[in-house]
Residue, then its C-alpha position, 0 to 999 in steps of 0.5 A: x430945611x431942604x435948602x440948608x440940607x442942600x447947602x450943607x451937603x454941597x459944602x461937605x462934598x466940596x471939602x471931601x473933593x478938595x481933600x481927594x484932589x490934594x491926596x491925588x496930587x501928592x501921590x502923583x508927585x511921589x509916584x512920578x519919581x518912581x524909576x519905572x515912570x521916568x521915561x528917558x531916551x539918552x544918546x550913546x554917551x552917559x546922560x548929562x545931569x541936565x537931561x536927567x533933571x529935565x526928564x524928572x521935571x517932565x515926568x512930574x509935570x505930566x503926572x500933576x497935570x490932571x490933579x492940578x486941573x481938578x484942584x483948580x476947578x474946585x478952588x474956582x467953585x469954592x470962590x464962586x460960593x464964597x462970592x455968592x455968600x458975600x452978596x447974600x449977607x444981610x446989611x444988618x449984622x447985629x440983632x435988635x434989642x427987641x429981637x434979642x429980648x424975644x429970642x432970649x425969652x423964647x429960650x427961657x434964658x438958657x442956651x439952646x445949643x446942644x452938648x454931648x448926646x444931643x442934649x440941650x446945654x444947661x448953661x445960661x444964654x449970654x449971646x444971640x447967635x445966627x443959627x445959619x452964619x451971617x458970614x454965609x448969608x444967614x439973615x438977622x431975623x428972629x427965626x435965625x436967632x439962637x440963644x447961646x452961652x459963650x462956650x457954645x457960641x465960640x465952639x460953633x463959630x461960622x460953621x453951617x450946622x448940619x440938617x440933623x442939628x437943625x432937626x434936633x434943635x427944632x425938636x427940642x424947641x417944641x418942648x418949651x415954645x408954644x407957637x409952631x412958627x417959633x419952633x423953626x430955626x435957620x433962615x438964609x437971606x435971598x440974593x438981591 
C-alpha cells in the first residue's frame, strides 16, 4: 500500500504543479502587457511601430522565461514517468480463464467497485479489471484482479486509485473473503 500511496501522491503533485505552472505562464503573459512593465527607451522622435512591438515582445519573452522552464521540467518528468510505466507493463494484458473464474468467485459475482458513500456497487460483475491499471504498470495477477460491472469499469478507466480507495476495498473484502491473502488488492509489476 505504501508504494501505491507514493505513486498516487506523486502523480497528484505533478498534476497540481503543472496546473500552477500553466496559471503562472498565463499570468506572466497577461501582466507583461501592463504599461508599467513595458520598458521602453526611444529616441527623441516618436517611437516607431516596430520599436513598440519589439519592446512588447521582449517584455513577454522576459516574463515567460521562468514559467516556461518550469513547465518544460514538469513535462520532462511526466515523460520520464510514462516511459517507466511502459517499460513496467506486463507482457500479458488479459487475465487467464482461471484467474477470471477465481476472481469472480471471490467477489461472489458482484461488482467490487464502490458507488456513492463508499459502498459496494450492487450490480453484477461483468468484467475483470486491473485495480492498478495495466497501462501504468499494473500486473495481470489475481491480486490485481477486481470484479467490476461495465459502468464502474468504464468510470474508473486507467486512473490510479487513491490509497483510500484501496483501503476501503480491502476493508469491504474482509466481509466476503475468507483468506487474508486474497483481501489484499493492487500489485505493480517490477521493472525488468
